C-alpha positions as CSV (number, residue, x, y, z in Angstrom):
1,M,-0.5,37.0,-13.7
2,A,1.2,35.7,-16.9
3,N,1.9,38.0,-19.8
4,P,-0.9,37.5,-22.3
5,A,1.6,37.2,-25.0
6,S,2.8,34.0,-23.5
7,Q,-0.6,32.4,-23.3
8,A,-0.3,30.7,-26.7
9,R,3.4,30.2,-27.0
10,F,3.1,27.0,-29.1
11,V,1.5,28.6,-32.2
12,E,4.9,30.0,-33.2
13,G,8.5,28.7,-33.3
14,S,10.1,25.3,-33.9
15,L,7.7,22.5,-33.2
16,L,10.4,19.9,-32.7
17,R,11.9,22.2,-30.0
18,H,8.5,22.6,-28.4
19,V,8.0,18.8,-28.4
20,T,11.5,18.1,-27.0
21,V,11.3,20.7,-24.3
22,M,7.8,19.8,-23.2
23,S,8.5,16.1,-23.3
24,L,11.8,16.3,-21.4
25,T,10.4,18.6,-18.7
26,S,7.1,16.7,-18.4
27,S,9.0,13.4,-18.2
28,V,11.0,14.6,-15.3
29,G,7.8,15.3,-13.4
30,L,6.2,12.1,-14.5
31,M,9.2,10.0,-13.6
32,A,9.1,11.7,-10.2
33,V,5.6,10.4,-9.7
34,F,6.5,6.9,-10.7
35,S,9.8,7.1,-8.8
36,V,7.7,7.1,-5.6
37,D,6.8,3.5,-6.3
38,F,10.3,2.8,-7.7
39,V,12.0,4.0,-4.5
40,N,9.5,2.1,-2.4
41,M,10.4,-1.1,-4.3
42,I,14.1,-0.6,-3.7
43,F,13.8,-0.1,0.0
44,I,11.2,-2.9,0.4
45,S,13.6,-5.3,-1.6
46,M,16.3,-4.4,1.0
47,L,14.2,-6.1,3.6
48,G,14.8,-9.4,1.9
49,R,11.2,-10.7,2.1
50,A,9.8,-11.9,-1.2
51,E,6.2,-11.6,0.0
52,L,6.7,-7.8,0.7
53,A,8.0,-7.2,-2.8
54,A,5.2,-9.2,-4.3
55,A,2.6,-7.3,-2.2
56,V,4.0,-4.0,-3.6
57,G,3.7,-5.5,-7.0
58,Y,0.0,-6.4,-6.5
59,A,-0.7,-3.0,-5.0
60,G,1.1,-1.3,-7.8
61,A,-1.3,-2.8,-10.4
62,I,-4.3,-1.2,-8.5
63,L,-2.5,2.1,-7.9
64,F,-1.7,2.2,-11.6
65,F,-5.5,1.9,-12.2
66,T,-6.3,4.8,-9.8
67,T,-3.5,7.0,-11.2
68,S,-5.0,6.5,-14.7
69,F,-8.2,8.1,-13.5
70,G,-6.3,11.2,-12.5
71,I,-4.3,11.3,-15.8
72,G,-7.6,11.1,-17.7
73,M,-9.1,14.0,-15.9
74,G,-5.9,16.0,-16.4
75,I,-6.0,15.3,-20.1
76,G,-9.6,16.6,-20.3
77,V,-9.0,19.8,-18.3
78,G,-5.7,20.5,-20.1
79,A,-7.1,20.0,-23.6
80,L,-10.0,22.5,-23.0
81,T,-7.7,25.0,-21.3
82,A,-5.1,24.8,-24.1
83,R,-7.8,25.1,-26.8
84,A,-9.1,28.3,-25.1
85,L,-5.6,29.8,-24.9
86,G,-5.0,29.0,-28.6
87,A,-8.2,30.9,-29.4
88,R,-6.9,33.9,-27.3
89,D,-9.5,33.5,-24.6
90,P,-7.6,33.5,-21.2
91,A,-10.8,34.2,-19.2
92,G,-12.4,31.1,-20.7
93,A,-9.2,29.1,-20.0
94,R,-9.4,30.1,-16.4
95,T,-13.0,29.1,-16.1
96,R,-12.3,25.7,-17.7
97,A,-9.4,25.2,-15.3
98,T,-11.6,26.1,-12.3
99,N,-14.5,23.9,-13.2
100,G,-12.2,21.0,-14.2
101,L,-10.4,21.1,-10.9
102,I,-13.7,21.1,-8.9
103,L,-15.1,18.2,-11.0
104,G,-11.8,16.4,-10.5
105,V,-12.0,16.7,-6.7
106,I,-15.7,15.6,-6.6
107,F,-15.3,12.5,-8.8
108,G,-11.9,11.8,-7.2
109,V,-13.4,11.4,-3.8
110,A,-16.2,9.2,-5.1
111,F,-13.8,7.1,-7.1
112,A,-11.4,6.6,-4.1
113,A,-14.3,5.6,-1.9
114,L,-15.5,3.0,-4.4
115,V,-12.0,1.5,-4.9
116,W,-11.3,1.5,-1.1
117,A,-14.5,-0.4,-0.4
118,A,-13.6,-3.1,-3.1
119,L,-9.9,-3.5,-2.2
120,S,-10.0,-7.0,-0.8
121,P,-11.8,-8.6,-3.9
122,L,-9.6,-6.5,-6.2
123,V,-6.4,-7.8,-4.6
124,S,-7.8,-11.4,-4.7
125,L,-8.7,-10.9,-8.4
126,L,-5.0,-10.2,-9.1
127,G,-4.0,-13.6,-7.7
128,A,-2.7,-12.6,-4.3
129,T,-3.2,-15.0,-1.4
130,G,-2.3,-15.5,2.2
131,E,0.1,-13.1,3.8
132,T,0.9,-11.4,0.5
133,H,-2.8,-10.6,0.1
134,A,-3.0,-9.2,3.7
135,L,0.2,-7.0,3.1
136,A,-1.0,-5.6,-0.2
137,L,-4.5,-4.8,1.3
138,H,-2.9,-3.0,4.2
139,Y,-0.6,-0.9,2.0
140,L,-3.6,0.1,-0.3
141,Q,-5.9,0.9,2.6
142,I,-3.4,3.6,3.6
143,V,-2.6,5.0,0.1
144,I,-6.0,5.0,-1.7
145,P,-7.7,7.7,0.5
146,S,-5.1,10.2,-0.8
147,Q,-6.3,9.6,-4.4
148,P,-8.1,13.0,-4.6
149,L,-4.9,14.8,-3.7
150,L,-3.1,13.1,-6.5
151,M,-5.9,14.1,-8.9
152,V,-5.5,17.7,-7.7
153,G,-1.8,17.6,-8.4
154,M,-2.3,16.0,-11.9
155,I,-5.0,18.5,-12.9
156,G,-2.8,21.4,-11.6
157,G,0.1,20.1,-13.6
158,A,-2.1,19.8,-16.8
159,I,-3.2,23.4,-16.3
160,L,0.4,24.6,-16.1
161,R,1.4,22.6,-19.2
162,S,-1.6,24.0,-21.1
163,H,0.0,27.4,-20.5
164,G,3.4,26.0,-21.8
165,D,4.8,26.0,-18.2
166,A,6.2,22.5,-18.2
167,R,9.0,23.5,-15.8
168,R,6.7,24.4,-12.9
169,A,4.5,21.3,-13.6
170,M,7.7,19.3,-13.4
171,L,8.7,20.8,-10.1
172,A,5.5,19.7,-8.4
173,T,6.1,16.0,-9.0
174,V,9.9,16.4,-8.4
175,F,9.3,17.8,-4.9
176,G,6.8,15.0,-4.3
177,G,9.4,12.4,-5.4
178,L,12.0,14.0,-3.1
179,A,9.7,14.0,-0.2
180,N,9.1,10.3,-0.7
181,A,12.8,9.5,-1.1
182,V,13.6,11.3,2.1
183,L,10.8,9.7,4.2
184,D,11.1,6.1,2.9
185,P,14.4,5.2,4.7
186,I,13.3,7.1,7.8
187,L,9.9,5.4,8.1
188,I,10.8,1.9,6.7
189,F,14.1,1.4,8.5
190,G,14.4,4.2,11.1
191,F,11.0,3.7,12.7
192,G,10.8,0.0,11.6
193,W,7.4,0.4,10.0
194,E,8.4,-1.5,6.8
195,L,5.4,-1.6,4.4
196,T,3.4,0.9,6.5
197,G,6.2,3.4,6.4
198,A,6.4,3.1,2.6
199,A,2.6,3.7,2.3
200,I,2.7,6.8,4.6
201,S,5.6,8.3,2.7
202,S,3.6,7.9,-0.6
203,V,0.7,9.8,1.0
204,V,2.9,12.6,2.1
205,A,4.4,12.8,-1.5
206,R,0.9,13.2,-2.9
207,I,0.2,16.1,-0.5
208,V,3.4,17.8,-1.7
209,I,2.5,17.3,-5.4
210,A,-0.9,18.8,-5.0
211,A,0.3,21.9,-3.1
212,V,3.2,22.6,-5.4
213,A,1.1,22.2,-8.5
214,L,-1.6,24.7,-7.5
215,L,0.7,27.4,-6.2
216,P,2.1,28.5,-9.6
217,V,-1.4,28.6,-11.1
218,L,-2.5,31.0,-8.3
219,R,0.7,33.2,-8.5
220,H,1.4,33.3,-12.3
221,Y,-1.8,32.4,-14.3
222,G,-4.6,34.3,-12.7
223,G,-5.6,31.6,-10.3
224,F,-9.1,30.3,-10.4
225,D,-12.6,31.8,-10.6
226,R,-15.0,31.8,-7.7
227,P,-16.9,28.4,-7.9
228,R,-20.4,28.8,-9.4
229,L,-22.7,25.8,-9.6
230,G,-24.2,26.9,-12.9
231,S,-20.7,27.3,-14.5
232,V,-19.5,23.9,-13.2
233,M,-22.6,22.2,-14.5
234,A,-22.2,23.9,-17.9
235,D,-18.7,22.6,-18.1
236,L,-19.6,19.1,-17.0
237,R,-20.3,17.8,-20.5
238,P,-17.3,19.3,-22.3
239,V,-14.9,18.3,-19.6
240,F,-16.1,14.8,-19.4
241,G,-16.6,14.7,-23.2
242,I,-12.8,14.5,-23.3
243,A,-12.0,13.3,-19.8
244,F,-14.3,10.2,-19.8
245,P,-12.9,8.6,-22.9
246,A,-9.4,9.7,-21.8
247,I,-10.0,7.9,-18.5
248,L,-11.3,4.8,-20.3
249,T,-8.2,5.0,-22.5
250,Q,-5.8,5.3,-19.5
251,V,-7.7,2.6,-17.5
252,A,-7.0,0.1,-20.3
253,T,-3.3,0.0,-19.4
254,P,-3.7,-1.0,-15.7
255,I,-6.4,-3.5,-16.6
256,G,-4.1,-5.1,-19.1
257,A,-1.3,-5.0,-16.5
258,A,-3.6,-6.6,-14.0
259,F,-4.2,-9.5,-16.4
260,V,-0.5,-9.8,-16.9
261,T,0.0,-9.8,-13.2
262,R,-2.6,-12.6,-12.8
263,A,-0.9,-14.6,-15.6
264,M,2.5,-14.1,-13.9
265,A,1.1,-15.2,-10.5
266,A,0.8,-18.7,-12.0
267,H,4.6,-18.9,-12.1
268,G,5.3,-18.1,-8.4
269,E,6.1,-15.1,-6.2
270,A,9.6,-14.8,-7.6
271,A,8.1,-14.2,-11.1
272,V,5.6,-11.7,-9.7
273,A,8.5,-9.9,-7.9
274,G,10.4,-9.8,-11.2
275,M,7.4,-8.4,-13.0
276,A,7.0,-5.8,-10.2
277,I,10.6,-4.7,-10.6
278,T,10.3,-4.3,-14.4
279,G,6.9,-2.6,-13.9
280,R,8.7,0.0,-11.7
281,M,11.6,0.4,-14.1
282,T,9.4,0.9,-17.2
283,P,8.0,4.4,-16.4
284,V,11.3,5.6,-14.9
285,A,13.3,4.4,-17.9
286,F,10.7,5.5,-20.5
287,G,9.3,8.5,-18.6
288,V,9.9,10.7,-21.6
289,I,7.7,8.4,-23.7
290,F,5.0,8.2,-21.1
291,A,5.0,12.0,-21.0
292,L,4.4,12.4,-24.7
293,S,0.6,12.5,-24.4
294,S,0.5,15.2,-21.8
295,A,3.5,17.1,-23.4
296,I,2.3,17.2,-27.0
297,G,-1.4,17.7,-26.1
298,P,-1.1,21.4,-25.3
299,I,1.0,21.9,-28.5
300,V,-1.7,20.3,-30.6
301,G,-4.5,22.0,-28.6
302,Q,-3.1,25.5,-29.0
303,N,-2.4,25.2,-32.7
304,F,-5.8,23.6,-33.3
305,G,-7.5,26.4,-31.4
306,A,-5.5,28.9,-33.6
307,G,-6.6,27.0,-36.8
308,R,-3.0,25.9,-37.7
309,M,-3.6,22.4,-38.9
310,D,-0.3,22.4,-40.8
311,R,1.5,22.8,-37.4
312,V,-0.7,20.1,-35.8
313,R,0.5,17.6,-38.5
314,R,4.1,18.6,-38.1
315,A,3.9,18.3,-34.3
316,F,2.6,14.7,-34.7
317,L,5.4,13.7,-37.0
318,D,8.1,15.4,-34.8
319,G,6.6,13.5,-31.9
320,L,7.2,10.2,-33.6
321,L,10.8,11.2,-34.6
322,F,11.5,12.2,-31.0
323,T,10.0,8.8,-29.8
324,G,12.3,6.8,-32.0
325,A,15.5,8.6,-30.9
326,V,14.6,8.2,-27.2
327,I,13.8,4.5,-27.5
328,V,17.1,3.7,-29.2
329,L,19.1,5.6,-26.6
330,V,17.3,4.2,-23.5
331,S,17.3,0.6,-24.8
332,A,21.1,0.8,-25.3
333,L,21.6,2.2,-21.8
334,L,19.4,-0.4,-20.2
335,F,21.2,-3.2,-21.9
336,A,24.6,-1.9,-20.7
337,L,23.3,-1.6,-17.1
338,R,21.2,-4.8,-16.9
339,S,23.6,-6.5,-14.3
340,P,23.9,-3.5,-11.9
341,L,20.1,-2.9,-12.1
342,A,19.4,-6.6,-11.2
343,D,21.9,-6.3,-8.3
344,L,20.1,-3.1,-7.1
345,F,17.0,-5.2,-6.4
346,S,18.9,-8.2,-5.1
347,A,17.3,-10.2,-8.0
348,T,18.2,-13.8,-8.4
349,G,16.8,-16.8,-10.3
350,V,13.7,-16.2,-12.4
351,T,13.4,-12.7,-11.0
352,R,16.9,-11.8,-12.4
353,D,16.0,-13.5,-15.7
354,L,13.0,-11.2,-16.1
355,V,15.0,-8.1,-15.4
356,Y,17.6,-9.2,-18.0
357,L,14.9,-9.9,-20.5
358,F,13.3,-6.5,-20.0
359,C,16.7,-4.7,-20.4
360,G,17.4,-6.6,-23.6
361,P,16.0,-6.1,-27.1
362,L,12.5,-6.3,-25.7
363,T,12.6,-2.6,-24.8
364,L,12.9,-1.6,-28.5
365,L,9.3,-2.7,-29.0
366,F,8.3,0.1,-26.7
367,F,8.5,2.4,-29.7
368,F,5.0,1.2,-30.7
369,N,3.7,2.2,-27.3
370,G,5.2,5.7,-27.9
371,V,3.3,5.8,-31.3
372,I,0.1,5.1,-29.4
373,F,0.8,7.9,-26.8
374,V,1.5,10.5,-29.5
375,S,-1.6,9.4,-31.5
376,N,-3.7,9.6,-28.4
377,A,-2.7,13.2,-27.8
378,V,-3.8,14.1,-31.3
379,C,-7.1,12.3,-31.1
380,N,-7.9,13.7,-27.6
381,N,-7.3,17.3,-28.6
382,L,-8.9,17.1,-32.1
383,G,-12.3,15.8,-30.9
384,R,-11.9,12.1,-31.4
385,P,-11.1,10.9,-27.8
386,F,-13.0,7.6,-28.3
387,W,-10.6,6.6,-31.0
388,S,-7.8,6.7,-28.4
389,T,-10.1,4.6,-26.2
390,L,-10.6,1.9,-28.8
391,V,-6.9,1.7,-29.6
392,N,-5.8,1.4,-26.0
393,W,-8.5,-1.2,-25.1
394,G,-7.6,-3.1,-28.2
395,R,-4.0,-3.1,-27.4
396,H,-4.5,-4.3,-23.8
397,T,-7.2,-6.9,-24.6
398,V,-7.0,-8.7,-27.9
399,G,-3.5,-7.4,-28.4
400,T,-2.3,-8.7,-25.0
401,I,-4.4,-11.6,-23.6
402,P,-3.9,-14.2,-26.4
403,L,-0.2,-13.5,-26.6
404,V,0.3,-13.5,-22.9
405,L,-1.6,-16.8,-22.5
406,G,0.0,-18.5,-25.5
407,L,3.6,-17.5,-24.9
408,G,3.3,-17.9,-21.1
409,Q,2.3,-21.6,-21.6
410,L,5.1,-22.1,-24.1
411,Y,8.0,-20.3,-22.3
412,G,6.8,-19.6,-18.8
413,A,7.3,-16.3,-17.0
414,P,9.6,-14.8,-19.8
415,G,6.8,-15.6,-22.3
416,V,4.4,-13.5,-20.4
417,L,6.6,-10.4,-20.7
418,V,7.3,-11.0,-24.4
419,G,3.6,-11.5,-25.1
420,Q,2.8,-8.2,-23.3
421,A,5.4,-6.3,-25.4
422,L,4.3,-7.8,-28.7
423,G,0.8,-6.5,-28.2
424,G,1.8,-3.0,-29.0
425,V,3.1,-3.5,-32.5
426,I,-0.1,-4.0,-34.4
427,F,-2.1,-1.4,-32.5
428,G,0.8,1.1,-32.8
429,G,0.3,1.0,-36.6
430,I,-3.5,1.4,-36.2
431,A,-3.0,4.4,-33.9
432,W,-0.7,6.0,-36.5
433,W,-3.2,5.7,-39.2
434,L,-6.1,7.0,-37.1
435,A,-4.1,10.1,-36.0
436,L,-3.4,11.0,-39.7
437,R,-7.1,10.6,-40.4
438,V,-8.2,12.9,-37.5
439,I,-5.7,15.5,-38.6
440,A,-7.2,15.5,-42.0
441,K,-10.7,15.7,-40.6
442,P,-11.0,16.9,-37.0
443,G,-13.9,15.8,-34.9
444,V,-14.8,19.2,-33.6
445,R,-15.1,22.5,-35.3
446,R,-12.4,25.1,-34.8
447,S,-13.4,28.5,-33.5
448,P,-11.5,31.3,-35.3
449,A,-9.2,33.1,-33.0
450,P,-10.4,36.7,-32.3
451,V,-8.1,39.5,-33.3
452,T,-6.8,40.9,-30.0
453,Q,-3.8,42.8,-28.8
454,A,-2.5,39.6,-27.3
455,A,-2.7,37.8,-30.7
456,A,-0.9,40.7,-32.4
457,V,1.9,40.7,-29.8
458,T,2.3,36.9,-30.2
459,A,2.3,37.0,-34.0
460,D,5.0,39.7,-33.9
461,G,7.1,37.5,-31.7
């Protein structure tokens, strides 16, 4: 079991260092999750069939949607666990972790069943037809049943991060990514299973992520309580009080991406393939930025639980500073490597044009997405999760649809990507303003941290 002194490690020390360490380690784990799809795309592209690459692109839009459900549950469970740790209540933190995991599994099974039953119309809704539709449907029918396992892995990782153990949370998804990278060439090329092999390797990767995420919780953080129906039902409201709006917040992104996919489909399968490639490159290239919500959340939650609002504000500002530095560095690197990256996917014609566009100045606009991620973490942990929901839905509807449609008609497939990127600028500014408001006036009342031996040890360093 972990030393009690380490239970609330974020209430002391340099916040910029905490933000940097948590973001970098969390990003490695998150990039490992997304690298599963990235590696699949590389190997599928090697087969030289545009319809296979397009099928993975359509499937990716739906998998992004299902993954967002798991991310939202992880945010809810992690926020409540971190808040209890900040208030020096490790027993309460363990109870919240236990009940959150149980609720995640129950709703994960129900959600996966619902999506699986509706797969064919969902794929059609994205614009897939003919053989591409059949291939995407086949791939998803194999992967979707493993959704509860992915949710277990994400919730387990959120529990570890709430304890400040980003390294072990990272290792869970790293091992999952490695399993996928090893199995992909064996199943796709060695066994000749092509798309089926890619799907099976993704399922195995999810099994590995779930197992490796739960093991450290059992070994180092007191494990879980014995399930009690009354306790689970009592935590249903607080868990979903954060998780439900967080899920809605996360779901906005894949729904916006699905609309972009539909708009891109009007420009042909080569355009969809180019969008699929950039879609896989984005979370890998900007994994550090995608990780900000889950990385900064425990820092905000612990300090909020301890009543340290000055440190909450500083964590928010340091998160924005960190975001800007990462965006500039990664954008410069992508621009320098745009040609080798296009060659890696055997991209030609409009597909190559879209890869070049993505790797150009367009990536600098991702800073505003980073602002939204940091602001979401603040709102989720300070009792205003629906503010995050409103920002994300606004960004991916009124901030995306008109621009994608207008610029797509004017400039074709490149206009679709530009319109999608521009949508984040206005809503990034709105998110910044809302985060400062919620820091000034949180949406939930802080519970004063009880004076315990653990608190005294932490305060003394």
